[in-house]
GUROSE-926201 format. One record per residue (C-alpha): residue number from 1; residue in three letters; x, y, z. Coordinates in steps of 0.001 Angstrom, whole numbers. Example, Ala and Ser with C-alpha at 12.3 -4.5 7.8 and 13.67 -1.06 7.14 Angstrom:
<atoms>
@resi: 1	resn: ALA	X: 12300	Y: -4500	Z: 7800
@resi: 2	resn: SER	X: 13670	Y: -1060	Z: 7140
</atoms>
This chain:
<atoms>
@resi: 1	resn: UNK	X: 151234	Y: 28816	Z: -122192
@resi: 2	resn: UNK	X: 151087	Y: 25146	Z: -123053
@resi: 3	resn: UNK	X: 149070	Y: 22504	Z: -120959
@resi: 4	resn: UNK	X: 151393	Y: 20616	Z: -118530
@resi: 5	resn: UNK	X: 151706	Y: 17040	Z: -119768
@resi: 6	resn: UNK	X: 150545	Y: 15884	Z: -116232
@resi: 7	resn: UNK	X: 147138	Y: 16435	Z: -117198
@resi: 8	resn: UNK	X: 146754	Y: 15496	Z: -120841
@resi: 9	resn: UNK	X: 145397	Y: 12191	Z: -120311
@resi: 10	resn: UNK	X: 143038	Y: 10403	Z: -118018
@resi: 11	resn: UNK	X: 144517	Y: 7153	Z: -118050
@resi: 12	resn: UNK	X: 146810	Y: 6097	Z: -114917
@resi: 13	resn: UNK	X: 150259	Y: 7375	Z: -115258
@resi: 14	resn: UNK	X: 153142	Y: 8860	Z: -113264
@resi: 15	resn: UNK	X: 155435	Y: 11786	Z: -113314
@resi: 16	resn: UNK	X: 158447	Y: 12604	Z: -111868
@resi: 17	resn: UNK	X: 158419	Y: 16654	Z: -111025
@resi: 18	resn: UNK	X: 161922	Y: 18022	Z: -111505
@resi: 19	resn: UNK	X: 162741	Y: 20246	Z: -108499
@resi: 20	resn: UNK	X: 165967	Y: 21624	Z: -106872
@resi: 21	resn: UNK	X: 167392	Y: 20405	Z: -103554
@resi: 22	resn: UNK	X: 165017	Y: 20565	Z: -100348
@resi: 23	resn: UNK	X: 165735	Y: 23753	Z: -98342
@resi: 24	resn: UNK	X: 165814	Y: 24047	Z: -94729
@resi: 25	resn: UNK	X: 161885	Y: 24903	Z: -94875
@resi: 26	resn: UNK	X: 160778	Y: 21724	Z: -96674
@resi: 27	resn: UNK	X: 159267	Y: 19368	Z: -94596
@resi: 28	resn: UNK	X: 159626	Y: 16440	Z: -96789
@resi: 29	resn: UNK	X: 159100	Y: 15189	Z: -99947
@resi: 30	resn: UNK	X: 155437	Y: 14755	Z: -101359
@resi: 31	resn: UNK	X: 153935	Y: 12727	Z: -103960
@resi: 32	resn: UNK	X: 150629	Y: 14277	Z: -105387
@resi: 33	resn: UNK	X: 147903	Y: 11835	Z: -106546
@resi: 34	resn: UNK	X: 144577	Y: 13049	Z: -108177
@resi: 35	resn: UNK	X: 142578	Y: 13266	Z: -111274
@resi: 36	resn: UNK	X: 143980	Y: 15226	Z: -114268
@resi: 37	resn: UNK	X: 141436	Y: 17705	Z: -113386
@resi: 38	resn: UNK	X: 142369	Y: 18250	Z: -109738
@resi: 39	resn: UNK	X: 146248	Y: 17829	Z: -110105
@resi: 40	resn: UNK	X: 147019	Y: 21255	Z: -111239
@resi: 41	resn: UNK	X: 145075	Y: 22942	Z: -108086
@resi: 42	resn: UNK	X: 147454	Y: 20678	Z: -105653
@resi: 43	resn: UNK	X: 150641	Y: 21575	Z: -107184
@resi: 44	resn: UNK	X: 149629	Y: 25571	Z: -107148
@resi: 45	resn: UNK	X: 148602	Y: 25024	Z: -103666
@resi: 46	resn: UNK	X: 150051	Y: 27756	Z: -101147
@resi: 47	resn: UNK	X: 151574	Y: 25119	Z: -99501
@resi: 48	resn: UNK	X: 153691	Y: 23907	Z: -102284
@resi: 49	resn: UNK	X: 154922	Y: 27826	Z: -102729
@resi: 50	resn: UNK	X: 155449	Y: 28229	Z: -99073
@resi: 51	resn: UNK	X: 157845	Y: 25129	Z: -99567
@resi: 52	resn: UNK	X: 156063	Y: 22944	Z: -96918
@resi: 53	resn: UNK	X: 157204	Y: 20220	Z: -98904
@resi: 54	resn: UNK	X: 158862	Y: 19432	Z: -102140
@resi: 55	resn: UNK	X: 157105	Y: 17625	Z: -104938
@resi: 56	resn: UNK	X: 158682	Y: 14812	Z: -106309
@resi: 57	resn: UNK	X: 156313	Y: 13245	Z: -108346
@resi: 58	resn: UNK	X: 152479	Y: 12972	Z: -109537
@resi: 59	resn: UNK	X: 150168	Y: 9812	Z: -110161
@resi: 60	resn: UNK	X: 147542	Y: 11012	Z: -112338
@resi: 61	resn: UNK	X: 144349	Y: 8562	Z: -111831
@resi: 62	resn: UNK	X: 141417	Y: 7661	Z: -113788
@resi: 63	resn: UNK	X: 137880	Y: 8589	Z: -112377
@resi: 64	resn: UNK	X: 136627	Y: 4743	Z: -112474
@resi: 65	resn: UNK	X: 137248	Y: 2610	Z: -109758
@resi: 66	resn: UNK	X: 137525	Y: -1013	Z: -111396
@resi: 67	resn: UNK	X: 139707	Y: -3357	Z: -109293
@resi: 68	resn: UNK	X: 142441	Y: -3355	Z: -112171
@resi: 69	resn: UNK	X: 142677	Y: 430	Z: -112262
@resi: 70	resn: UNK	X: 142947	Y: 680	Z: -108484
@resi: 71	resn: UNK	X: 145609	Y: -1807	Z: -108449
@resi: 72	resn: UNK	X: 147748	Y: -212	Z: -111153
@resi: 73	resn: UNK	X: 147315	Y: 2950	Z: -109514
@resi: 74	resn: UNK	X: 148576	Y: 1794	Z: -106258
@resi: 75	resn: UNK	X: 151387	Y: 266	Z: -107775
@resi: 76	resn: UNK	X: 152549	Y: 3688	Z: -109186
@resi: 77	resn: UNK	X: 151898	Y: 5202	Z: -105947
@resi: 78	resn: UNK	X: 154176	Y: 2625	Z: -104066
@resi: 79	resn: UNK	X: 156538	Y: 3000	Z: -106564
@resi: 80	resn: UNK	X: 157079	Y: 6792	Z: -106638
@resi: 81	resn: UNK	X: 157122	Y: 6763	Z: -102647
@resi: 82	resn: UNK	X: 159763	Y: 4019	Z: -102615
@resi: 83	resn: UNK	X: 162052	Y: 5363	Z: -105311
@resi: 84	resn: UNK	X: 162089	Y: 9217	Z: -103735
@resi: 85	resn: UNK	X: 161630	Y: 8067	Z: -99957
@resi: 86	resn: UNK	X: 158457	Y: 10451	Z: -99922
@resi: 87	resn: UNK	X: 157061	Y: 11222	Z: -96579
@resi: 88	resn: UNK	X: 153918	Y: 13122	Z: -97642
@resi: 89	resn: UNK	X: 151091	Y: 11681	Z: -99846
@resi: 90	resn: UNK	X: 149129	Y: 14989	Z: -101092
@resi: 91	resn: UNK	X: 145672	Y: 14088	Z: -102477
@resi: 92	resn: UNK	X: 144496	Y: 16445	Z: -104892
@resi: 93	resn: UNK	X: 140648	Y: 15935	Z: -104315
@resi: 94	resn: UNK	X: 138066	Y: 13178	Z: -104724
@resi: 95	resn: UNK	X: 139553	Y: 9941	Z: -105617
@resi: 96	resn: UNK	X: 136590	Y: 7772	Z: -105083
@resi: 97	resn: UNK	X: 136122	Y: 5739	Z: -101902
@resi: 98	resn: UNK	X: 138157	Y: 2870	Z: -102870
@resi: 99	resn: UNK	X: 141119	Y: 4660	Z: -104421
@resi: 100	resn: UNK	X: 141513	Y: 6979	Z: -101289
@resi: 101	resn: UNK	X: 141427	Y: 3678	Z: -99415
@resi: 102	resn: UNK	X: 143962	Y: 2182	Z: -101236
@resi: 103	resn: UNK	X: 145784	Y: 5445	Z: -101396
@resi: 104	resn: UNK	X: 145778	Y: 5870	Z: -97417
@resi: 105	resn: UNK	X: 146786	Y: 1965	Z: -97044
@resi: 106	resn: UNK	X: 149996	Y: 2789	Z: -98963
@resi: 107	resn: UNK	X: 150537	Y: 5781	Z: -96916
@resi: 108	resn: UNK	X: 150448	Y: 3675	Z: -93738
@resi: 109	resn: UNK	X: 152465	Y: 1515	Z: -95472
@resi: 110	resn: UNK	X: 155410	Y: 3776	Z: -96032
@resi: 111	resn: UNK	X: 154710	Y: 5560	Z: -93065
@resi: 112	resn: UNK	X: 153770	Y: 8967	Z: -94943
@resi: 113	resn: UNK	X: 151609	Y: 12036	Z: -93638
@resi: 114	resn: UNK	X: 148497	Y: 11731	Z: -95555
@resi: 115	resn: UNK	X: 147347	Y: 15261	Z: -96532
@resi: 116	resn: UNK	X: 144471	Y: 16398	Z: -98811
@resi: 117	resn: UNK	X: 143337	Y: 19380	Z: -100678
@resi: 118	resn: UNK	X: 139827	Y: 20185	Z: -99765
@resi: 119	resn: UNK	X: 137007	Y: 18830	Z: -100940
@resi: 120	resn: UNK	X: 138352	Y: 15208	Z: -100657
@resi: 121	resn: UNK	X: 136941	Y: 11750	Z: -99208
@resi: 122	resn: UNK	X: 137541	Y: 10995	Z: -95488
@resi: 123	resn: UNK	X: 137249	Y: 7456	Z: -95036
@resi: 124	resn: UNK	X: 137175	Y: 5046	Z: -91703
@resi: 125	resn: UNK	X: 140125	Y: 5402	Z: -89673
@resi: 126	resn: UNK	X: 140932	Y: 8990	Z: -90823
@resi: 127	resn: UNK	X: 141070	Y: 11905	Z: -88049
@resi: 128	resn: UNK	X: 140888	Y: 14982	Z: -90154
@resi: 129	resn: UNK	X: 142906	Y: 18270	Z: -88881
@resi: 130	resn: UNK	X: 143275	Y: 21422	Z: -90695
@resi: 131	resn: UNK	X: 146831	Y: 21998	Z: -91365
@resi: 132	resn: UNK	X: 146470	Y: 25058	Z: -93730
@resi: 133	resn: UNK	X: 143435	Y: 27566	Z: -93450
@resi: 134	resn: UNK	X: 142245	Y: 29984	Z: -95880
@resi: 135	resn: UNK	X: 140611	Y: 29743	Z: -98996
@resi: 136	resn: UNK	X: 142332	Y: 26435	Z: -100017
@resi: 137	resn: UNK	X: 142503	Y: 24440	Z: -96772
@resi: 138	resn: UNK	X: 144692	Y: 21320	Z: -96455
@resi: 139	resn: UNK	X: 143800	Y: 18809	Z: -94125
@resi: 140	resn: UNK	X: 145964	Y: 16038	Z: -92805
@resi: 141	resn: UNK	X: 143727	Y: 13026	Z: -92939
@resi: 142	resn: UNK	X: 146353	Y: 10724	Z: -90991
@resi: 143	resn: UNK	X: 149648	Y: 10968	Z: -89711
@resi: 144	resn: UNK	X: 151406	Y: 7207	Z: -89940
@resi: 145	resn: UNK	X: 153805	Y: 6516	Z: -87276
@resi: 146	resn: UNK	X: 156400	Y: 3567	Z: -87644
@resi: 147	resn: UNK	X: 156088	Y: 1507	Z: -84655
@resi: 148	resn: UNK	X: 159718	Y: -462	Z: -85007
@resi: 149	resn: UNK	X: 159902	Y: -1116	Z: -81126
@resi: 150	resn: UNK	X: 156249	Y: -2473	Z: -80912
@resi: 151	resn: UNK	X: 156912	Y: -5016	Z: -83863
@resi: 152	resn: UNK	X: 160473	Y: -6092	Z: -82408
@resi: 153	resn: UNK	X: 158330	Y: -6772	Z: -79320
@resi: 154	resn: UNK	X: 155574	Y: -8447	Z: -80953
@resi: 155	resn: UNK	X: 158251	Y: -10640	Z: -82701
@resi: 156	resn: UNK	X: 160068	Y: -11473	Z: -79291
@resi: 157	resn: UNK	X: 156758	Y: -12435	Z: -77529
@resi: 158	resn: UNK	X: 156016	Y: -14586	Z: -80561
@resi: 159	resn: UNK	X: 159373	Y: -16442	Z: -80125
@resi: 160	resn: UNK	X: 159216	Y: -16864	Z: -76373
@resi: 161	resn: UNK	X: 155375	Y: -18294	Z: -76280
@resi: 162	resn: UNK	X: 155925	Y: -20277	Z: -79393
@resi: 163	resn: UNK	X: 159042	Y: -22077	Z: -78167
@resi: 164	resn: UNK	X: 157415	Y: -22621	Z: -74511
@resi: 165	resn: UNK	X: 154290	Y: -24172	Z: -76265
@resi: 166	resn: UNK	X: 155883	Y: -26406	Z: -78228
@resi: 167	resn: UNK	X: 157720	Y: -27696	Z: -75265
@resi: 168	resn: UNK	X: 154805	Y: -27894	Z: -73144
@resi: 169	resn: UNK	X: 152579	Y: -29406	Z: -75944
@resi: 170	resn: UNK	X: 154741	Y: -31844	Z: -76842
@resi: 171	resn: UNK	X: 153079	Y: -34820	Z: -75650
@resi: 172	resn: UNK	X: 149905	Y: -33810	Z: -77157
@resi: 173	resn: UNK	X: 151546	Y: -33231	Z: -80613
@resi: 174	resn: UNK	X: 152695	Y: -36983	Z: -80128
@resi: 175	resn: UNK	X: 149402	Y: -38409	Z: -79166
@resi: 176	resn: UNK	X: 147736	Y: -36664	Z: -82251
@resi: 177	resn: UNK	X: 150508	Y: -37857	Z: -84651
@resi: 178	resn: UNK	X: 150365	Y: -41405	Z: -83401
@resi: 179	resn: UNK	X: 146375	Y: -41002	Z: -83898
@resi: 180	resn: UNK	X: 146892	Y: -39729	Z: -87302
@resi: 181	resn: UNK	X: 149374	Y: -42557	Z: -88373
@resi: 182	resn: UNK	X: 146823	Y: -45357	Z: -86713
@resi: 183	resn: UNK	X: 143758	Y: -43782	Z: -89128
@resi: 184	resn: UNK	X: 145401	Y: -43676	Z: -92410
@resi: 185	resn: UNK	X: 148781	Y: -43919	Z: -94510
@resi: 186	resn: UNK	X: 150766	Y: -40717	Z: -95044
@resi: 187	resn: UNK	X: 152586	Y: -37844	Z: -93641
@resi: 188	resn: UNK	X: 151483	Y: -36523	Z: -89959
@resi: 189	resn: UNK	X: 151802	Y: -32894	Z: -91334
@resi: 190	resn: UNK	X: 150001	Y: -31240	Z: -94210
@resi: 191	resn: UNK	X: 152411	Y: -28393	Z: -95910
@resi: 192	resn: UNK	X: 150128	Y: -25847	Z: -97615
@resi: 193	resn: UNK	X: 151771	Y: -23122	Z: -99757
@resi: 194	resn: UNK	X: 150637	Y: -19578	Z: -98613
@resi: 195	resn: UNK	X: 151653	Y: -15942	Z: -99067
@resi: 196	resn: UNK	X: 153180	Y: -14477	Z: -96398
@resi: 197	resn: UNK	X: 155080	Y: -11393	Z: -95039
@resi: 198	resn: UNK	X: 156338	Y: -9191	Z: -98249
@resi: 199	resn: UNK	X: 154761	Y: -11697	Z: -100360
@resi: 200	resn: UNK	X: 157273	Y: -14390	Z: -99422
@resi: 201	resn: UNK	X: 155759	Y: -17653	Z: -100037
@resi: 202	resn: UNK	X: 156226	Y: -20396	Z: -97242
@resi: 203	resn: UNK	X: 154371	Y: -23889	Z: -96237
@resi: 204	resn: UNK	X: 152065	Y: -23515	Z: -93583
@resi: 205	resn: UNK	X: 151978	Y: -26505	Z: -91548
@resi: 206	resn: UNK	X: 149002	Y: -28139	Z: -90188
@resi: 207	resn: UNK	X: 148178	Y: -31708	Z: -88651
@resi: 208	resn: UNK	X: 146626	Y: -33837	Z: -91761
@resi: 209	resn: UNK	X: 143104	Y: -33735	Z: -91586
@resi: 210	resn: UNK	X: 142139	Y: -35055	Z: -95055
@resi: 211	resn: UNK	X: 143310	Y: -38244	Z: -97277
@resi: 212	resn: UNK	X: 146805	Y: -37981	Z: -98856
@resi: 213	resn: UNK	X: 145739	Y: -36983	Z: -102250
@resi: 214	resn: UNK	X: 143266	Y: -34227	Z: -101221
@resi: 215	resn: UNK	X: 145101	Y: -31594	Z: -103229
@resi: 216	resn: UNK	X: 144830	Y: -33577	Z: -106283
@resi: 217	resn: UNK	X: 141200	Y: -34479	Z: -105897
@resi: 218	resn: UNK	X: 140428	Y: -30787	Z: -105192
@resi: 219	resn: UNK	X: 141930	Y: -29725	Z: -108628
@resi: 220	resn: UNK	X: 140420	Y: -33024	Z: -110474
@resi: 221	resn: UNK	X: 136850	Y: -32364	Z: -109531
@resi: 222	resn: UNK	X: 135230	Y: -29110	Z: -110758
@resi: 223	resn: UNK	X: 132377	Y: -29434	Z: -108538
@resi: 224	resn: UNK	X: 134480	Y: -29634	Z: -105423
@resi: 225	resn: UNK	X: 136639	Y: -26554	Z: -106890
@resi: 226	resn: UNK	X: 133547	Y: -24425	Z: -107432
@resi: 227	resn: UNK	X: 132422	Y: -25114	Z: -103804
@resi: 228	resn: UNK	X: 136050	Y: -23999	Z: -102783
@resi: 229	resn: UNK	X: 136191	Y: -20987	Z: -104605
@resi: 230	resn: UNK	X: 132410	Y: -20009	Z: -103652
@resi: 231	resn: UNK	X: 133233	Y: -20420	Z: -100200
@resi: 232	resn: UNK	X: 136496	Y: -18287	Z: -99745
@resi: 233	resn: UNK	X: 138980	Y: -20722	Z: -100772
@resi: 234	resn: UNK	X: 137932	Y: -23254	Z: -98183
@resi: 235	resn: UNK	X: 135264	Y: -26209	Z: -98200
@resi: 236	resn: UNK	X: 132633	Y: -26724	Z: -95266
@resi: 237	resn: UNK	X: 133901	Y: -29803	Z: -93248
@resi: 238	resn: UNK	X: 130568	Y: -31531	Z: -93776
@resi: 239	resn: UNK	X: 130573	Y: -30725	Z: -97733
@resi: 240	resn: UNK	X: 134228	Y: -32320	Z: -98043
@resi: 241	resn: UNK	X: 134604	Y: -35737	Z: -98771
@resi: 242	resn: UNK	X: 138562	Y: -35853	Z: -98457
@resi: 243	resn: UNK	X: 138205	Y: -34966	Z: -94762
@resi: 244	resn: UNK	X: 138957	Y: -37966	Z: -92365
@resi: 245	resn: UNK	X: 136961	Y: -38788	Z: -89166
@resi: 246	resn: UNK	X: 139646	Y: -37669	Z: -86941
@resi: 247	resn: UNK	X: 140590	Y: -34586	Z: -89275
@resi: 248	resn: UNK	X: 136739	Y: -33276	Z: -88701
@resi: 249	resn: UNK	X: 137362	Y: -33407	Z: -84638
@resi: 250	resn: UNK	X: 140876	Y: -31725	Z: -84838
@resi: 251	resn: UNK	X: 139244	Y: -29256	Z: -87036
@resi: 252	resn: UNK	X: 136071	Y: -28500	Z: -84922
@resi: 253	resn: UNK	X: 138988	Y: -27920	Z: -81774
@resi: 254	resn: UNK	X: 141502	Y: -26193	Z: -84092
@resi: 255	resn: UNK	X: 143813	Y: -28424	Z: -83092
@resi: 256	resn: UNK	X: 144988	Y: -29387	Z: -86696
@resi: 257	resn: UNK	X: 146570	Y: -25593	Z: -86574
@resi: 258	resn: UNK	X: 148868	Y: -26323	Z: -83582
@resi: 259	resn: UNK	X: 151802	Y: -27094	Z: -85633
@resi: 260	resn: UNK	X: 152015	Y: -23385	Z: -86928
@resi: 261	resn: UNK	X: 153402	Y: -23042	Z: -83729
@resi: 262	resn: UNK	X: 156404	Y: -24068	Z: -85609
@resi: 263	resn: UNK	X: 155783	Y: -21544	Z: -88610
@resi: 264	resn: UNK	X: 155835	Y: -18802	Z: -85858
@resi: 265	resn: UNK	X: 159105	Y: -19885	Z: -84422
@resi: 266	resn: UNK	X: 160731	Y: -20012	Z: -87917
@resi: 267	resn: UNK	X: 159582	Y: -16297	Z: -88523
@resi: 268	resn: UNK	X: 157062	Y: -17187	Z: -91022
@resi: 269	resn: UNK	X: 153955	Y: -16428	Z: -88883
@resi: 270	resn: UNK	X: 153067	Y: -14500	Z: -85870
@resi: 271	resn: UNK	X: 150738	Y: -15852	Z: -83153
@resi: 272	resn: UNK	X: 148153	Y: -13067	Z: -83986
@resi: 273	resn: UNK	X: 147656	Y: -11820	Z: -87379
@resi: 274	resn: UNK	X: 145547	Y: -11926	Z: -90418
@resi: 275	resn: UNK	X: 144908	Y: -15511	Z: -91566
@resi: 276	resn: UNK	X: 147552	Y: -16969	Z: -93993
@resi: 277	resn: UNK	X: 146053	Y: -16706	Z: -97617
@resi: 278	resn: UNK	X: 146835	Y: -18669	Z: -100885
@resi: 279	resn: UNK	X: 147973	Y: -15965	Z: -103985
@resi: 280	resn: UNK	X: 144539	Y: -16331	Z: -105571
@resi: 281	resn: UNK	X: 142951	Y: -14466	Z: -102494
@resi: 282	resn: UNK	X: 144752	Y: -11329	Z: -103064
@resi: 283	resn: UNK	X: 142477	Y: -10401	Z: -105751
@resi: 284	resn: UNK	X: 140056	Y: -9547	Z: -102951
@resi: 285	resn: UNK	X: 142407	Y: -6847	Z: -101548
@resi: 286	resn: UNK	X: 142708	Y: -4703	Z: -104718
@resi: 287	resn: UNK	X: 144957	Y: -2030	Z: -103964
@resi: 288	resn: UNK	X: 145784	Y: -3047	Z: -100465
@resi: 289	resn: UNK	X: 147750	Y: -6205	Z: -100911
@resi: 290	resn: UNK	X: 151200	Y: -4429	Z: -99685
@resi: 291	resn: UNK	X: 149431	Y: -3511	Z: -96621
@resi: 292	resn: UNK	X: 147929	Y: -6928	Z: -95664
@resi: 293	resn: UNK	X: 151381	Y: -8378	Z: -96375
@resi: 294	resn: UNK	X: 153374	Y: -5978	Z: -94521
@resi: 295	resn: UNK	X: 152602	Y: -8001	Z: -91226
@resi: 296	resn: UNK	X: 153195	Y: -11706	Z: -90593
@resi: 297	resn: UNK	X: 149983	Y: -13834	Z: -91015
@resi: 298	resn: UNK	X: 148887	Y: -15542	Z: -87746
@resi: 299	resn: UNK	X: 147499	Y: -18415	Z: -86017
@resi: 300	resn: UNK	X: 144552	Y: -16712	Z: -84729
@resi: 301	resn: UNK	X: 143538	Y: -12989	Z: -85558
@resi: 302	resn: UNK	X: 140269	Y: -10591	Z: -85559
@resi: 303	resn: UNK	X: 138722	Y: -12610	Z: -88794
@resi: 304	resn: UNK	X: 139221	Y: -15927	Z: -86830
@resi: 305	resn: UNK	X: 137318	Y: -14517	Z: -83559
@resi: 306	resn: UNK	X: 134789	Y: -12717	Z: -85427
@resi: 307	resn: UNK	X: 132966	Y: -15605	Z: -86763
@resi: 308	resn: UNK	X: 135451	Y: -16582	Z: -89551
@resi: 309	resn: UNK	X: 133069	Y: -19333	Z: -90974
@resi: 310	resn: UNK	X: 130267	Y: -16715	Z: -91416
@resi: 311	resn: UNK	X: 132438	Y: -13977	Z: -92868
@resi: 312	resn: UNK	X: 133167	Y: -14530	Z: -96460
@resi: 313	resn: UNK	X: 134843	Y: -12181	Z: -98863
@resi: 314	resn: UNK	X: 134507	Y: -9249	Z: -99466
@resi: 315	resn: UNK	X: 133726	Y: -9097	Z: -95682
@resi: 316	resn: UNK	X: 136589	Y: -10947	Z: -94458
@resi: 317	resn: UNK	X: 138964	Y: -8586	Z: -96489
@resi: 318	resn: UNK	X: 137661	Y: -5557	Z: -94526
@resi: 319	resn: UNK	X: 138170	Y: -7374	Z: -91013
@resi: 320	resn: UNK	X: 141837	Y: -8429	Z: -92048
@resi: 321	resn: UNK	X: 142741	Y: -5044	Z: -93232
@resi: 322	resn: UNK	X: 141074	Y: -3176	Z: -90566
@resi: 323	resn: UNK	X: 143337	Y: -5016	Z: -88199
@resi: 324	resn: UNK	X: 146696	Y: -4169	Z: -90017
@resi: 325	resn: UNK	X: 145281	Y: -418	Z: -90034
@resi: 326	resn: UNK	X: 144693	Y: -217	Z: -86580
@resi: 327	resn: UNK	X: 147319	Y: -2823	Z: -85082
@resi: 328	resn: UNK	X: 148491	Y: -2304	Z: -81554
@resi: 329	resn: UNK	X: 149760	Y: -4513	Z: -78606
@resi: 330	resn: UNK	X: 146745	Y: -3699	Z: -76761
@resi: 331	resn: UNK	X: 144602	Y: -5138	Z: -79812
@resi: 332	resn: UNK	X: 146555	Y: -8233	Z: -79849
@resi: 333	resn: UNK	X: 145917	Y: -8967	Z: -76283
@resi: 334	resn: UNK	X: 142264	Y: -8464	Z: -76725
@resi: 335	resn: UNK	X: 142379	Y: -11019	Z: -79516
@resi: 336	resn: UNK	X: 144106	Y: -13578	Z: -77536
@resi: 337	resn: UNK	X: 141745	Y: -13290	Z: -74671
@resi: 338	resn: UNK	X: 138773	Y: -13661	Z: -77065
@resi: 339	resn: UNK	X: 140557	Y: -16887	Z: -78609
@resi: 340	resn: UNK	X: 141339	Y: -18216	Z: -75058
@resi: 341	resn: UNK	X: 137108	Y: -17742	Z: -74451
@resi: 342	resn: UNK	X: 136163	Y: -19199	Z: -77649
@resi: 343	resn: UNK	X: 138196	Y: -22213	Z: -77056
@resi: 344	resn: UNK	X: 137026	Y: -22673	Z: -73169
@resi: 345	resn: UNK	X: 133566	Y: -22157	Z: -74706
@resi: 346	resn: UNK	X: 133923	Y: -24886	Z: -77073
@resi: 347	resn: UNK	X: 134994	Y: -27127	Z: -74542
@resi: 348	resn: UNK	X: 132200	Y: -26107	Z: -72150
@resi: 349	resn: UNK	X: 129507	Y: -27086	Z: -74967
@resi: 350	resn: UNK	X: 131428	Y: -30359	Z: -75815
@resi: 351	resn: UNK	X: 131492	Y: -31689	Z: -72228
@resi: 352	resn: UNK	X: 127632	Y: -30936	Z: -72110
@resi: 353	resn: UNK	X: 126571	Y: -33069	Z: -75461
</atoms>
């Protein structure tokens, strides 16, 4: 028998598997992912023979774990799941920790069950459950459930609270706007292009805390640009000559971010979520960019209340993705309470000075 084209190359590839229409016994369609060495044992697994699921495609992965390779393999998995509306991702064997994490994230993004032929990696957040016993055990690592009603409730809360806060805080908006206008010429709001839900670009609003030509100065000054990149796409206030005196106060109190309530009302952002990022930052989320961008960025979030000024990449990426992977309304409420406490603690310290 000639060797299957699925296992002739170690390079990342995808293959559609022609099959008949799903039978009544079939529990869904599956995409297999694994190395060329492991894919055959997944295709020959007894669960496939018993028509637990119908294999609709294969992603053959390389055995190295560089970011470019992982991104390409994740894209291939995403495309196959999307085109076949697969409900199961079957891991054929060890993928490497980073690739397994990416495969898990893609599975969560699509609401797929993640099954694995043992031995395979188990990463944080997985809850292994044996679903096929015997000589070739099959383990369910995660059963991702879609939570449309929770997402709808979250959006409803965002609309009600942001609209209410914009009305209540209107006098404070006017005072800050007047102070900015008195200190320096230029617009009251600063609009910065960020990447949002489903990779849609939007202008994130802030009260202007820098000189008008701040962006041009950043691009012109190689040393300033290097500092910006080195500190995770931000410059410490004390090292940034573009920040105004009033701007430093607004930043320390986070009042500069109040205009993002408008972004929330528009649907660009949420009250709570991963902080908005620029497109260049996506390189730190290799293989998991789509999961990060499956939710709206937030005014505050887990990274923001976990010492954001002390957490740079890659730690920031781990925190932000951890929020998305374990998201719940209860978790959002806890973050909201931590945010209130952080603001209150800052006010208490400032009052004692």
